[in-house]
Structures are given as C-alpha cells and as structure tokens.
N, C-alpha and C positions, 0 to 999 in steps of 0.2 A: 578626572574625578575618581576618587577611591570607592570601591564597592562598599555598600552599606549592608547592614544586617537584613534589611528588607529584600535585597537582591541576592542574598546568599542562596536562595532556592533556584536561581537562574543559571545554574551550572549543569553540565551534563554529568550523569552518574557514571561511575566506573565499577567494574566487577559485577557481582550479582545484585548490586543495588539497582541495576537496570530493571530487574524484575519486580521491584517494589516501589518504583516511582512512576507517577503519571506525568506525562503522556507516554513515557518510554515503555510502560507495560503493554501498550498497544502493539508493539513490535510482534509479540507472540500471536495476537489475533490477526494482524496483517499477514503474517507468515502462513497461518492456517488457512484463512479464507482465500488468499492469493494462490496457495497451492491447490486448493479445491477448484478454483477457476481454471488453472492450468490443466489439471487432470481432466476436468469435464470437457474443455475445449479440445484437448488432444484426443479424447475418445469419441467425440461426436462426428457426425457427417459434416462435410464442408461444402455446401452448395454455393457459397459466396466466398471464395478463397481470400480475396483482398480484405474484406471486412473481418473475417475470422482470423486472418493472418495478423492483423493489427492487435486484436484481442490476445492472441497467443504471444505476440511480442511483448505487449504490456505486462501480461501476467508473468512471463519468464523474467523480463527485465526487473520488475519490481520485486519478485521473489528473490532473485539473486542479490539485488542491491540491498534489500532489507536484511537479508541474512548477513551480508558483508558488513553493513553498518552496525548491526547488533553485535556481531563478533568483535568489531573494532572497539565498540563501547565496553564490552565485557573485558577485553584485555587492557583497556585504558589507553588506547593509542592517541586519544585526543589530548591527554595531558593537561586538561583544564583550560585550553585555549579558547578564546571567544570566537575564532574563525570557524570552529567546529559547530558552534551554535548556529551560525549563519548557514553553514552547509546543511545541517539538519533541517532547518526551516525551508531552504531552497529545495532540498530533495523531496520533502513531504508535500510541498506545494506542487511540484512537478508530477509526483506520483499521483496525487489527487486529480490533477487535470488529465493525466493519461488515463487513469481508471475511469473517470467520468466519460471521456470520449469512447473508451472501449465498451463500457456498459451500455451506452446508447446504441452503438453499432451492433452489439450482440443482441440487444432487445429488438432492434429493427430486423436483423437477420432472422431471428426466431419468429417474428410476426410473418415475414415473407415465406418462411418454410412450413408454415402451419399445414397447408394442404400439400399432399403428395409426399409425405415423409412418415416413417413408421412412428408409432406411439412412443416407443422406447427412446428413440433419438430426439424426438420433440421434447420429451420431458428432461432429457439430459441438458438440452439447450435452455430450457426454462430454469433449471437448477443453476446453470452457469450464469444466467442473467441475475438471478437472486443473489448468488454469492458474489458476483461482480459488483452489484450495488452495495452489498454489505462491506466489501473491501473498499469501495469508494468512500463510504461513510466513515470507515475507520481512518483512512488516509486524510480525509478532510478534517476530522476532529484532531488527529495528530498534528496536521499542518497548522491549525488555528492555535493550539497550545504551544507549538514550536515557535510560531511567530510572536506569541506573547512572551515566551522565554527570551527570544532574540531581542525584542524591544526593551525588555527589562535588564538585559546584560550590558 
C-alpha cells in the first residue's frame, strides 16, 4: 500500500527538524531530566546499593541511548526507513518501563531512608524521585506518540 498524504506525518524527522516536531522535541526534556536523575543519584548516599544501582543503570542507559538516538536522527542516519520508526517505538516503551521501575524503587528507598539520614541527603533523594517520575512521564508520552506514529506508518 502506498503512503498517503495522511500518513506523511508518520516519518522520522532529520536534521534540526527533530527540535521542531512532536514527540521528538521530548528528546531534549528526557535528556535534561534523565541527566538530573543521574547526577542526584550519583551524589546521594547509597544505603540500598541494589535498588539505587538499578536507578543509576537506568538513568545512565537512557541518557546515553537518548543522546545517541537524537544524534542519529539529527545526522539523518535513519534515511526514512520504517524500521527506524519501530525501533523508536520499542526504545521509548522500554525506557518508559525501565524508568517506571527505577522511580518506584527510588521512592521506596527514599521512604526507607527517612529516619537516620541527614536532611541534605534525604532531600537529594526526594529530588531524584520527583525528577525520575518526570522522566518516566516524558518517556511514556513519547512512547505513546511513537506507537501512534508506528501504527500509522
């Protein structure tokens, strides 16, 4: 079936058009909030290494993957292929699931560390929880719109 005019918006942008199209504009916010989670977890105390290790892995993995995907879109590496649309949807669904699990673990860790930790470190972890949930929301919204784009391609 040949693409129609209605599905012409279902392609991935190239170059700096990435910064002007939705949901691809969300890359910038995912980058910023994911970086904030990474920084806050790296600077906080780690009373539960396994839980916060997962949060650190998710934030670093998504930060690097989002940066790489954004860079590949800017240089036009996808070449208009529809397999990249499926890759985009799969990546954002995976990142949303990862960040949701990391957010829940970080919130649970922060609740458990409320007593017996300094005021400063407790607030760092609260900030990490808030930014982690914001990043989760951004990835979920991006995943939904990526799935819509994939379905219409």
